[in-house]
C-alpha positions as CSV (number, residue, x, y, z in Angstrom):
1,X,-28.5,37.8,56.2
2,X,-25.1,36.7,54.3
3,X,-25.4,35.3,51.0
4,X,-23.7,32.2,50.7
5,X,-20.9,31.5,47.9
6,X,-21.1,28.5,45.5
7,X,-18.5,26.6,47.4
8,X,-20.7,26.9,50.6
9,X,-24.0,26.2,49.0
10,X,-22.1,23.2,47.0
11,X,-20.9,22.1,50.7
12,X,-24.3,22.8,52.5
13,X,-25.7,20.8,49.4
14,X,-23.4,17.3,49.7
15,X,-24.5,17.5,53.7
16,X,-27.8,17.8,53.4
17,X,-27.8,14.4,51.1
18,X,-28.9,16.4,48.4
19,X,-25.7,17.0,46.1
20,X,-25.5,19.9,43.1
21,X,-24.5,17.4,40.7
22,X,-24.3,21.2,38.6
23,X,-21.7,22.2,41.3
24,X,-19.4,19.0,41.1
25,X,-19.1,18.9,36.5
26,X,-16.5,18.5,35.2
27,X,-15.0,21.2,33.4
28,X,-15.3,21.0,29.3
29,X,-12.3,20.1,27.1
30,X,-11.0,22.9,25.0
31,X,-12.4,20.2,22.1
32,X,-16.0,19.7,23.4
33,X,-16.2,23.4,23.8
34,X,-14.8,24.0,20.0
35,X,-17.5,21.0,19.1
36,X,-20.6,22.5,21.1
37,X,-19.3,26.0,19.2
38,X,-19.5,23.8,16.0
39,X,-22.5,22.1,15.9
40,X,-24.4,25.2,16.6
41,X,-23.6,26.3,12.9
42,X,-26.2,24.4,11.2
43,X,-24.4,25.2,7.6
44,X,-21.0,24.4,8.4
45,X,-23.2,20.4,10.2
46,X,-24.7,20.3,6.4
47,X,-21.8,21.4,4.8
48,X,-20.1,18.4,6.8
49,X,-22.0,15.9,5.6
50,X,-22.0,17.0,1.7
51,X,-18.1,16.4,2.0
52,X,-18.3,13.1,3.8
53,X,-21.0,12.1,1.3
54,X,-18.1,12.9,-1.6
55,X,-15.3,10.7,0.4
56,X,-17.2,8.3,0.5
57,X,-18.0,8.6,-3.0
58,X,-14.6,8.5,-3.8
59,X,-13.6,5.8,-2.2
60,X,-16.6,3.6,-3.2
61,X,-16.0,4.6,-6.7
62,X,-15.0,0.8,-8.1
63,X,-18.8,-0.2,-5.9
64,X,-20.4,2.5,-7.5
65,X,-19.2,2.1,-10.9
66,X,-19.9,-2.0,-10.5
67,X,-23.2,-1.8,-8.9
68,X,-24.9,1.8,-10.3
69,X,-23.1,2.5,-13.7
70,X,-21.8,-1.0,-14.8
71,X,-19.3,1.0,-16.9
72,X,-15.5,0.8,-16.2
73,X,-13.9,4.5,-16.4
74,X,-12.3,3.7,-19.9
75,X,-15.5,1.8,-21.9
76,X,-16.1,3.8,-25.2
77,X,-18.7,3.3,-27.1
78,X,-18.8,6.1,-30.3
79,X,-22.7,4.9,-31.2
80,X,-23.5,6.1,-28.0
81,X,-21.7,9.5,-27.8
82,X,-23.3,13.3,-26.4
83,X,-26.4,10.3,-24.6
84,X,-28.7,12.5,-22.7
85,X,-29.2,11.4,-19.1
86,X,-31.2,8.5,-18.7
87,X,-31.7,5.8,-16.4
88,X,-29.1,3.4,-17.9
89,X,-26.2,7.0,-17.7
90,X,-28.0,9.3,-15.3
91,X,-25.4,12.2,-16.5
92,X,-25.0,11.1,-19.6
93,X,-22.3,10.5,-21.9
94,X,-19.5,12.3,-23.7
95,X,-17.9,12.9,-26.6
96,X,-16.3,8.9,-26.8
97,X,-19.9,7.5,-25.3
98,X,-18.4,7.4,-22.0
99,X,-20.3,7.5,-19.4
100,X,-20.2,10.3,-17.1
101,X,-21.2,9.5,-13.8
102,X,-18.2,7.3,-13.5
103,X,-15.8,9.2,-14.6
104,X,-17.3,11.8,-11.9
105,X,-17.3,9.3,-9.1
106,X,-13.6,8.2,-10.4
107,X,-11.9,12.1,-11.2
108,X,-13.5,12.6,-7.6
109,X,-11.2,9.8,-6.4
110,X,-8.2,11.7,-7.9
111,X,-8.9,15.4,-7.3
112,X,-9.7,14.7,-3.6
113,X,-7.1,12.3,-3.5
114,X,-4.7,14.9,-4.7
115,X,-5.8,17.4,-2.4
116,X,-5.4,15.6,0.6
117,X,-2.4,14.0,0.3
118,X,-0.8,17.5,-0.5
119,X,-2.6,18.8,2.7
120,X,-0.6,16.1,4.4
121,X,3.0,17.1,3.5
122,X,2.2,20.3,3.7
123,X,1.3,19.9,7.1
124,X,4.2,18.0,8.2
125,X,6.6,20.1,6.1
126,X,4.8,23.5,7.5
127,X,4.6,23.0,11.1
128,X,8.1,21.1,11.1
129,X,9.7,23.4,9.7
130,X,7.8,26.6,11.6
131,X,8.4,24.5,14.8
132,X,12.6,24.1,14.6
133,X,12.8,27.7,13.3
134,X,10.8,29.3,16.0
135,X,12.5,26.6,19.2
136,X,16.4,26.9,18.0
137,X,16.2,30.8,16.1
138,X,19.5,32.3,15.7
139,X,21.4,31.3,12.2
140,X,18.7,28.1,11.8
141,X,15.2,30.7,12.2
142,X,17.0,33.3,9.8
143,X,18.2,31.1,7.2
144,X,14.8,28.9,7.5
145,X,12.7,32.4,7.3
146,X,14.7,33.7,4.4
147,X,14.3,30.8,2.1
148,X,10.3,31.1,3.2
149,X,10.0,34.5,2.0
150,X,11.8,33.9,-0.8
151,X,9.6,31.2,-2.5
152,X,6.6,33.0,-0.8
153,X,7.9,35.9,-3.5
154,X,8.1,33.3,-6.7
155,X,4.6,32.7,-7.8
156,X,3.6,28.8,-6.9
157,X,1.4,28.7,-9.9
158,X,4.3,30.0,-12.1
159,X,6.2,27.3,-11.2
160,X,3.3,24.4,-11.1
161,X,3.0,25.4,-14.9
162,X,6.4,25.0,-15.4
163,X,7.0,21.8,-13.6
164,X,3.7,20.6,-15.6
165,X,5.1,21.6,-19.1
166,X,8.5,20.3,-18.5
167,X,7.5,16.8,-17.0
168,X,4.5,13.6,-17.4
169,X,3.6,14.0,-13.6
170,X,0.8,11.6,-12.1
171,X,-1.1,11.8,-9.3
172,X,1.2,11.3,-6.6
173,X,4.0,13.1,-7.9
174,X,1.2,16.5,-8.1
175,X,0.4,16.0,-4.9
176,X,4.0,16.1,-3.3
177,X,4.7,19.3,-5.7
178,X,1.9,20.7,-5.2
179,X,2.4,20.3,-1.2
180,X,5.7,21.3,-1.8
181,X,4.7,25.0,-3.3
182,X,2.5,25.7,-0.2
183,X,3.4,25.3,2.9
184,X,5.0,28.2,3.4
185,X,2.1,30.1,5.0
186,X,1.6,27.5,7.7
187,X,5.4,27.9,8.6
188,X,4.9,31.1,9.5
189,X,2.0,31.0,11.4
190,X,3.3,28.1,13.3
191,X,6.5,30.1,14.3
192,X,5.2,33.0,15.5
193,X,3.0,31.1,17.4
194,X,5.7,28.7,18.9
195,X,7.7,32.0,19.7
196,X,5.2,33.1,22.4
197,X,4.8,29.1,23.7
198,X,9.1,28.4,23.8
199,X,9.7,30.7,27.2
200,X,6.6,29.7,28.9
201,X,6.9,28.1,32.3
202,X,6.1,24.5,31.5
203,X,8.5,24.5,28.5
204,X,11.2,25.9,30.9
205,X,10.2,23.1,33.3
206,X,10.8,20.3,30.7
207,X,14.4,22.0,29.8
208,X,15.4,21.9,33.3
209,X,14.8,18.1,33.8
210,X,16.8,17.4,30.9
211,X,13.8,16.4,27.9
212,X,15.7,16.3,25.0
213,X,14.6,19.0,22.4
214,X,13.0,16.2,20.0
215,X,10.2,15.8,23.2
216,X,10.0,19.3,24.0
217,X,8.9,20.3,20.6
218,X,6.3,17.1,20.0
219,X,4.8,16.8,23.2
220,X,4.8,20.3,24.9
221,X,5.3,22.5,22.1
222,X,3.4,21.4,19.0
223,X,-0.2,20.2,20.5
224,X,-0.4,23.6,21.3
225,X,-0.2,24.6,17.5
226,X,-3.3,22.1,16.6
227,X,-5.8,24.8,15.8
228,X,-3.5,26.2,13.5
229,X,-2.9,23.0,11.6
230,X,-6.6,22.3,11.6
231,X,-7.6,26.0,10.2
232,X,-4.8,25.6,7.6
233,X,-5.6,22.4,6.6
234,X,-9.3,22.8,6.3
235,X,-8.5,26.1,4.4
236,X,-5.9,24.5,2.1
237,X,-7.7,21.8,0.5
238,X,-9.8,24.0,-1.5
239,X,-7.0,25.8,-2.5
240,X,-5.3,22.3,-3.8
241,X,-8.5,21.0,-5.2
242,X,-8.2,24.3,-7.4
243,X,-4.8,24.2,-8.4
244,X,-5.3,20.5,-9.2
245,X,-8.0,21.5,-11.4
246,X,-6.6,24.6,-13.3
247,X,-2.9,22.4,-13.9
248,X,-5.5,19.4,-15.3
249,X,-7.7,21.8,-17.1
250,X,-4.6,23.8,-18.5
251,X,-3.0,20.4,-19.8
252,X,0.0,20.3,-17.3
253,X,-1.5,18.0,-14.7
254,X,-3.7,14.2,-14.4
255,X,-3.2,13.0,-18.1
256,X,-5.8,11.2,-20.2
257,X,-7.2,8.5,-20.1
258,X,-7.0,9.0,-16.0
259,X,-10.5,11.2,-15.1
260,X,-10.1,14.1,-12.8
261,X,-12.5,16.8,-12.7
262,X,-9.9,19.1,-13.9
263,X,-9.4,17.6,-17.7
264,X,-13.3,16.9,-17.9
265,X,-13.6,20.4,-18.1
266,X,-10.6,20.6,-20.8
267,X,-12.0,17.4,-22.7
268,X,-15.4,19.3,-22.4
269,X,-14.9,22.6,-23.6
270,X,-15.2,21.9,-27.6
271,X,-17.9,20.4,-27.0
272,X,-19.9,22.5,-25.3
273,X,-23.0,23.2,-27.8
274,X,-23.4,19.2,-28.3
275,X,-23.7,18.8,-24.3
276,X,-23.6,21.3,-21.8
277,X,-24.1,19.0,-19.2
278,X,-20.3,17.9,-20.1
279,X,-18.7,21.5,-18.8
280,X,-21.5,21.7,-16.3
281,X,-21.2,18.7,-14.1
282,X,-17.6,18.3,-13.6
283,X,-17.8,22.2,-12.9
284,X,-20.3,21.7,-10.3
285,X,-18.6,19.1,-8.0
286,X,-15.6,21.3,-8.3
287,X,-17.4,24.1,-6.7
288,X,-19.7,22.2,-4.7
289,X,-16.7,20.7,-3.0
290,X,-14.8,24.1,-2.4
291,X,-17.5,26.0,-0.9
292,X,-18.3,23.1,1.7
293,X,-15.1,23.2,2.6
294,X,-14.6,26.5,3.0
295,X,-18.0,26.9,4.8
296,X,-16.2,24.0,7.0
297,X,-12.8,26.2,7.5
298,X,-14.7,29.0,8.5
299,X,-16.9,27.5,10.9
300,X,-13.6,25.5,12.1
301,X,-11.3,28.7,12.4
302,X,-14.7,30.1,14.8
303,X,-14.7,27.2,17.0
304,X,-10.8,26.5,17.6
305,X,-10.5,30.7,18.3
306,X,-9.1,30.8,21.9
307,X,-10.8,34.3,22.5
308,X,-13.9,32.9,21.9
309,X,-13.6,30.1,24.8
310,X,-15.2,29.7,27.7
């Protein structure tokens, strides 16, 4: 007896009125396969929920201040300084009697906002530079990559400290400065990937029919490096958060009275013996955010790895 191949079994099932749905099931897209692998990681899903709660808290900081804490970010009362946690002040008060919870939620707005804007700018600049260098090659590639090599040889934190010491920077300027010193690694990743893509048949076909370079890069090349961009972004956000916190802790980033988790630590270090919570609470939120982002970033890297596609 000759065994039936799957296509014969499917045809037989259809002719007999018993449709084999599995034989005609639409193949999963790469995004669907990646999501299936990602959601199988329970720790990553929990970390994603934590990130969502923190982002929602930052976006709703004015509402939380109005309806939960009943305190503005700058309201001071020296009579209530160093109050312990209570129903009136869930996280207690600082050295100036300001509500710590209020400053934490507004600090989340600043710290997460700086990191998010920095990642967006770094992704745009790094992706474009890497794509242009790989696609055009020649002297364009040489000039751009030698500039990247030069900047990678200079410690970025040293440059940030120098800029912070010379200029008073706000959240937006600080985000742009961090981004402009953080896109070099992405440009090298994108360039190496596009070097292997630009000679493929569909790219050559688009070039033959007269498609402009801008269309070829944006429609045929960049979509194939999306996984690299996503992985870079999720892994860069923790680093940018720590960079902002470090600069603010050193007094070179976000300046008081605007709260950020970093400058809250700076203000609290001299009052450690009076209120340990002033150091522990912002430090806890920095550590929690960075840990959650690292877990999600690692899970995304595994989910988007083309070698795991099935």
